[in-house]
C-alpha positions in Angstrom: 0.0 0.0 0.0 1.4 3.4 -0.9 1.4 6.4 1.4 -1.2 8.0 -0.9 -3.5 5.0 -0.5 -3.0 5.0 3.2 -3.8 8.7 3.4 -7.1 8.1 1.6 -8.2 5.5 4.2 -10.1 6.9 7.2 -8.1 7.2 10.4 -10.3 4.7 12.1 -9.7 2.1 9.4 -5.9 2.5 9.8 -6.3 2.2 13.6 -8.4 -0.9 13.3 -5.9 -2.4 10.9 -3.1 -1.7 13.3 -5.0 -3.2 16.2 -5.5 -6.4 14.2 -1.9 -6.5 13.2 -0.9 -6.1 16.8 -3.3 -8.9 17.9 -1.8 -11.2 15.3 1.7 -10.5 16.6 0.6 -11.2 20.1 -1.1 -14.5 19.0 2.1 -15.6 17.2 4.2 -14.9 20.2 1.7 -16.8 22.4 1.8 -19.7 20.0 5.6 -19.9 20.2 5.6 -19.6 24.0 3.0 -22.3 24.4 4.8 -24.5 22.0 8.2 -24.0 23.7 7.1 -24.1 27.4 3.6 -25.6 27.4 0.5 -23.8 28.6 1.1 -24.2 32.3 4.7 -22.9 32.2 4.0 -20.1 29.7 3.9 -16.6 31.3 2.2 -13.5 30.1 5.5 -11.6 30.8 7.4 -13.8 28.4 4.7 -13.6 25.7 4.8 -9.8 25.9 8.6 -9.9 25.6 8.4 -12.1 22.6 5.9 -9.8 21.0 7.9 -6.7 21.9 5.1 -5.1 23.9 4.6 -4.2 27.6 2.6 -6.6 29.7 0.0 -3.9 30.1 -0.4 -3.7 26.3 -0.8 -7.4 26.2 -3.6 -7.3 28.8 -5.4 -4.7 26.7 -5.9 -7.4 24.1 -6.3 -10.5 26.3 -7.4 -10.3 29.9 -5.8 -13.6 30.8 -3.6 -16.4 29.6 -6.7 -18.6 29.2 -8.4 -15.9 27.0 -5.3 -15.8 24.8 -5.2 -19.6 24.4 -8.9 -19.5 23.5 -8.2 -16.9 20.9 -5.5 -19.1 19.5 -7.8 -22.0 19.2 -10.5 -19.9 17.5 -8.0 -18.3 15.2 -6.0 -21.4 14.1 -7.6 -24.6 15.1 -11.3 -24.0 14.5 -10.9 -22.9 10.8 -8.7 -25.9 10.1 -11.2 -28.3 11.6 -14.0 -26.8 9.7 -11.9 -27.1 6.5 -11.2 -30.8 7.2 -14.9 -31.4 7.9 -16.0 -29.7 4.7 
């Protein structure tokens, strides 16, 4: 996307897009952390560090480790199961 195209987008659309990008970065970091350490040993501090954000920023997106894991399942597992079942 060029800067001209970006300038034509409403500010809210850019913000929503940035939020979704950040959410995806957080989910990728969580996936790596859960894979490396397992759910029980994974810590929100370490997920935030992997994602390059503060723990406070992480909690703006996910109120708990369980909520983050649920988002991972909904984002990655459910669509794949639905595709296999189709």
